[in-house]
N, C-alpha and C positions, 0 to 999 in steps of 0.2 A: 477508071484506070488508076487515077492517082489515089483514090480511096483504097483500092485493093493493095497498092504498093505500100501505102501508109500502114495498113493493118498488118501486112507481112513484116514490115520493119519492126512494128511493136512486138510481134510474137517472137522475134529472133533476138530481142535484147537480152543481155546477160541475166537480168533479174527475172526473166520468163513471165512477165506480166501477161495474163490471159486476156485475149481480145473478147469483147462482148458485143453482140448484135443488139442494137437499140432500135426499136420500132417507133417511129414518130408519126403520129397521125397528122394529116394536113390541118393547118391552122392552129396547132397546139405546140407549145414550147415544152421541152423536157423539164420535169421537176428538178430543181437544183438540189444537190445533196446538202444536208445540214452541215454547217461548219463544225469542225472538231472543237469541242470546248477547251478553253485554255485552262490548264490545271492551276489550282490556287497556289500561291507562293508558299514554299515550305518555311515553317517557323524555324528560326535558328535554334540549334541545340544549346541549352544552357547547362553548364556543369553544376551539378548539385551534389551535396553530401548525401550518401545513402541514408535513408530513413531507418531508424531503429524500429524493429518489430515491437508492437505493444506486448508487454509482459502479461502472462496469464496469471491473474490473481483471483483465487477462489473466494467468493463472498458467501456468507450465510445470512439469510433473512432472520432477524430476531424481532419477534412481534412485541409490541409495546405492552406496558403494564406498570404497576407500581410496586415499590419495594422499600424496605427500611435500609437506608444508606448509613454507613458507619458501623460502629460496634457498640454492643451493650456494655454497661458499666462493669459487669463481671467477666468479660472476655479476657483470658490471659494474653499478655503482651500488648494490651490496648494502650494507645498513646493519646495525648491531648489533641492530636490532629484528627482523631476519628470521632469526635463528639460534637454536638449531641446526636444521638440516633434519630434520624428524621425520615419521614416518608416522602418519596420522590416519584413522580409519574414520568415515564419515558415513552416517547413515541417509537414506532417501528423504525428499524434502520438495518442496513446491511453492514456486516463487519467481517474483516478478514478471517478466514478459517484458520490461517496460520500467521505467524509473525512474518513481516516482510523479509524475504531471503536475499542473500548476496547476489544471486543471479538476477532477481527482479530489480535490485538496486542498480546493477551494472547496465541493465537494459534501458533504464531511464536516465541515470546520471553519468554512466561511464565510470571506470575505476572501481575500487573496492577498498573502503577505509577500515575494514574489519581487522580486529586483532587475531581472531581465529579464522582461518581461511577454509572455504568450502561453499560450492554453489547453493546447496540446500541447507546450509546453516543460516540462522537468522543474521541479518546484517546488524552490526553493532559498532561501537565507537562513532556513533552519529549523534549530533546535538539536536536539540529541539528545532533550532533554525534549519539544520540540514533536513530534518524530517518534513518540515513545512515546505521547503523547496521541492522535495520529492513529490509531495502531494500536488503542488502547483504544476510541475512539469508533466506528471502523469495525467492530470486533468486536461491539459492542453493536447497531449498525445491522443487521448481516447475520446474526448468530448464529453466525458462523464466527470461529475464533481466528486473528487476524493478529498478526504480531510483526516485529521487526527480525531479520535473519539473524545467526546466530553468525558469528564471524570465519572459522571453519573451513568452514562452509557457503558463505560468500561466496567464499572462495578456490577451493574445489572447483568451484563453479558457474562462476567466472570462467575457470579453467583448462580446463574441459570436456575433461578427459583429455589435455591437452597438458602438456609438461614444460619448455618453453622460457621465454624471458623474457616473451614475449607469447603470447596464444592464437591468433595468426594475423598477418596483415598489419596492422600498427598503423594506417597511414594509411587503409586501407579500413574499419577497424572502430571507430576512435575519433576524437572531437573533442578535440584537445589543443592545447598551445601552438603547434604548428607550423601547424595548419590551422583553428583555431577562431575566429580574429579576436577572441579574448578575449571570448567570449560563449557562452551556451548555444545549443543547436540543438534543433529538433523531435526528439522521441524516435523511434527506429526508422529513421532515415534512413541510417545506416551499416550495414555487413554484420554479421549476428549471429555469435556463436561457434557451435561445434559442437552446443551444447545448445539453440540457437535463442533465445539471450538477447542483447538489444541493449544497447549502451552500458555494458557491464560495465567497460570501460576507457575513460575520458574522459567528456566532457560535464559531469557533476557527480560529485564524490567522494561516497561513500555511507557513512552511519552504520551501524555494527554494534552488536550488543548488548554486546560485551565491554569490559572495562577494558583500557587500554593498559599493558602491562607490558614490561619492557625486553628480554626474550628469551622463547623458547619452552621454556625448561628445565623449567618446572613446568606447562606447558599441558596440558589434558586431551586424551586421545588418542581420545575418542569423539565428537568434533565438537560437544560442548556448549559453552555460553558460558563464557568464561574470566573469572570475576569474582573480584577481590581480596577476601579475607575476613580478619577479620570485618567491616571497613568497606570500602566501595567506593573504588576509586582515584579520583583527581581528574580523570582523562582517560578518554575513550571512544575506541574504535578507529574510524578512518576508512580506508576502502579504495577503490581504483579510480582515484585521481587525478581531476582535473577539467579544465576548459578551459584552465587555466594554473596548475596546482598547483606550488608551491614548498614546501620543507620547511625549518623552522628546525633548528638544531643539536640541540635537545632532542626532535626527532621530532614536533613539533606543527605544525599547518597555519598558514600565513601568511594574513592577512586580505586582502580585496579590494584596498585601496589599494596594498598592497605587491605584489600579484600583477600588477595592471594597469600598474604603472610599470616593469616589467622591460624593460630596453633590448633592442633586437634584436641579433642576432649570436650569438656562441658560446654564451652562457648559454642561449638558447632551444633550441639544438641538443642540449643535454644534458637537457632536461626530458622527453624521451620516456622516460627511465629511470624517471620517476615513474609511468609507466603500466604498469610490469612487474606481472605477476600476483602477485608476492610482496610488492609495495610496501605498506607500512603506515605510517600516521601517526596522530595523535590530536588531540583537542580537548576542551576542557572541556564538560560537558553543556549549558551555556548558550550556547555559541558559535554565532553565526549568521553566515553567510558566503555570498556569491553564487556560490561554487563548491562548496557543500555541499548535498546532497539525500539521498535514500534510496530503497530499494525494499523490497518486502514479502516476507515468507515466511509460508507456512501449512504446518503439519505434515501429512504424509501419514498417513492412518489406514487 
């Protein structure tokens, strides 16, 4: 009687819990229900800065080989910095299809130091030190090792197995003093070289890893970076010329105000020689200039 009343009381509770008939065999105890597991403690939410998305940087695999680095004695515009012509063997490596753009710079570094603004314009007004910091941060973001090209890698990639002054039709391939209107242009708008690389000659000149030394007499023949030891030289190598590169007598790059005030006429007609594949100048590691940018290299494994 009491059991029935108890069941009736249960079925009339507001939460309408259903009564269940449990059959218990003599001498057996009902199997206890497993205990409800205690949920694990929730980890406290930590406020974090949003992670920047990794920039997309197209790389081209350049297969290794050997080439004659520098210029022959009879090449017009040749300087003392391009001698002697010597054979260098380079290992395979990946190199940027384009110069590093302002959008890519902003994705890694934040901000935009460029003199000429535009997401798809090459980043410029960056020093060698700035470019090295970009490589370090990008490597940390992606888990891949990015770096500046060695001078030998750069010239090998620029020549793309050619041996002449230029790697093709200069007007079709390069933004330089004759056609640039003294400004940078969107990367990839001119024709690529035979390796599929754009703007190797023109648009912006490009930093390399090496120190600038006065000749190739003691340069390594294995394509590695040429670093003055025991202490580093005061200048780093710049290759590729820019939208209006001129060269001082000591082989260093001239700054924007000097470049932009060049008069029209015969002087401009000689500046195409600054776009030669062998052309090399230098700048101090802290130099920033609107005609100076860079592209990336990643070692092939």
